[in-house]
C-alpha positions, 0 to 999 in steps of 0.5 A: 143653725141659722133659723128665723124660726126662733124669732118666730117662736118668740112671737108667737108665745108672745102673742097668741093664746094657748088652744086649751087654756086662752088665758095662757099663751101659746107653748109649742112641743119641742118637735113642733119647735124642732120643726119650726127652726127648720123650715126657717132655716137660712144660709150664710146669705140668709135665704132659706134653705127650704122652698118648700116643706111637707109634715106628714104626722098622725091624726091629733099630732097638731099639724093643722094648730102649727100650720096656724102659727106659720100661716099668722108669722106669714101674716103679721108676724117677725118674716112677714114680707112688707106685702104679705099674702096668704092663701089655705088651701083645701080640696073643698070649701069645708075642709079650707075653712074648718081646719087651720083658718078656724083656728086662725080665726079662733084664736085672733078673737079670743080675749074679746079679740086681744090678739087681733089688736095687738097685730092689727088684723080686721078679722074676716070669716073667711079672709083676713087683712092687715089694717094699714097695709093695702093689699095685705091678705091671709084667706081660706082658698079651694081648688079653684086651680083657673082662678088662683093661676097668677095671684102675687103669694108669699105664702101658701099652706096646703092642707091635708094634701093626702086629699089633693088627687088629680082627678079633684084638681088637687094636682093642679092646684099645688103647683099653681099655689108652688108657682105663685108662691115661686115668682115672690120669692115666697114658700109653700107648707103641705100638711098631711096624713099618712097617704094611700099608696099608689092612689097618686096623690100631691103627699104620695108625690111629695114624699117620693121627690124628696127621697128623689134628692131633689133640692130644697125640699124640706120632709118631715115623717115620724114614722114606728120603728116596727110596723103595726098589725091587728096580730100584736099584743096591746102592749106592743101596740101602745108602745107605737102609738108613743113613739109617733106621738111622742112629739104630741103629749097632748095626746090619750094613748090609752084613748088611740090604743082603744079606737086601733082596736076598735073591730069596725076600723080596718086596719089599713086606715087604722095604721095610715091615721093613727100610726102615719103608716103609708098604706094601700086604702080599703079597696086596694088590690094589692098591699104594697107591703106584701108586694115588695115582699115578693120580689125576687131576683132572678133570670131564665133560662133559654127554653124555660117554661112559662105563660104570657098575659096580654092587655092591650089598648088601642091609644088612650091606656097602656098596653102590657105583656107580662111573663110567669115561670112555671113556679110563679115568678112575674116578669114585664116583657113589654108595659108600653104607656101613653106619653104625658105630651102625646099628641093626639093621633099617638097609638100603642107601637102594635109591631113592638108588641108583635116583636116582644111574642114573638122573641119570648115564643122563639127562645122560651117554651111558652106554653100559653098566652092568655089574653085580653081580645079587646082592640085586639082581636086580629093580632089574636087571630094571627097569634093562634094561626102561628101558634095552634092552642096556645093562645086563649082569649080571656075577656077581662071585662068579664064578671062571671069570669075575672074575679075567680082570677082576681081572687086567686092571684090575690091569694097567692100573692098573700101566701106566697105562692107568687113572686115577682122580678121587682120591676118598677113600672109592674109594681106602680100598675099593680099597686094602682088597681082596686077591687069593685065588688060585682057581686056575692059568691054563695057563701056570701063573700065578695067577689071582685074585680079590679078597676083603675082608680082614676085618668093616667093610673094605669093597671094594665100590667096588673091585669095581664100579670094576673093573667100570665099567673092565671095560664101558669096555675092552670099549666098540666103537669110535664108529662114523663116517659116511663122509659126516662124514670126506669133510668132512674131506678 
């Protein structure tokens, strides 16, 4: 492999001090060094192979120090362009200056500012300049993406991209920095912990882009060989920690194990931050791993007895019609969503829903349809006239009725009494759903409904699935006439 990373490694060892002992030179771990070499790989024409990269690793692995090395190398090292402009971006001012930038400032100021002097860097608390090179700088910036548009960046470091969300401007900030770097033939690097699945963070989207095979993306994430669980013995958990932190010999695994076993730490968070396993957040309605394990291929026979769940909207959100068999197997009939660039007058195609409902009732034995009436009451009235006693109105904003439906759905999924056909849109809607506590039961347990985690994060398919399963759970067993039983006597 031909790479300029070897030059970066030699440069960092020559100029930068060790974080643990400033009197000694910096020595990156073998795994950190391998990432540097990969990131700076070039083709036969000397062009970088990767235009953007993401490093996802557990807490304490050394992402921030490595990011600091590369940011400095892009400012004043062997890979720096004639007039470098480096930005370290985060979603808050404290985050922007307290992680990577604080390490850079500390390295440069150690030993009476030796590294800063040798590299010709003028130190500042939020910005560095290259002496004698007008316009050359390294700065910490936040999610004010509008102020970043059009800047002539040569390198952008996006710190903690698991926190870069649409709601806090992280998506736009990431896109702006990538565009700015692209026009200067520069590149970006993302640092992240394992993301919360379904949250839609930049970290989650980058991994999806990589898995989809988009060119020019370097993605590095060390996962354990097995999914950790609180039921595992200490020896098993410590071995998995050893796999994740194999490239970080400075980490005390016994200390981390005590943190993992802390009863005050939700295991979902422990798994994400210390085992580098993407997973659901503490308020996710459904565990992505459990949902994935319940996918079952199947095919409905004509005339099969089923139930339907419907959650509709007028224009801004999604609309979903989901079916469920008597055995608890879910399948989407229609999941409609507002297109990303839809005009202001865009509306859900109600006739498409009418045709879907008509089809299901004509082809299958639909025992009942549970439906949220919001903005669809006239349609429900028409369906009730057409199929009497088989349409039940269920206001999903009811904090009296909905918690029991949510609870039954989640318990059935966890215990394996519920399955689904593996549809991607249904999966996305289900994993988007977040719990919101609305009270406590007589036994003191939390009582929950589901809600969207943010704008554009639709859960209509999840709500419709809950209604369809609730309808199936409430079905009366099909009665068999006595003379039929007599035939088997």
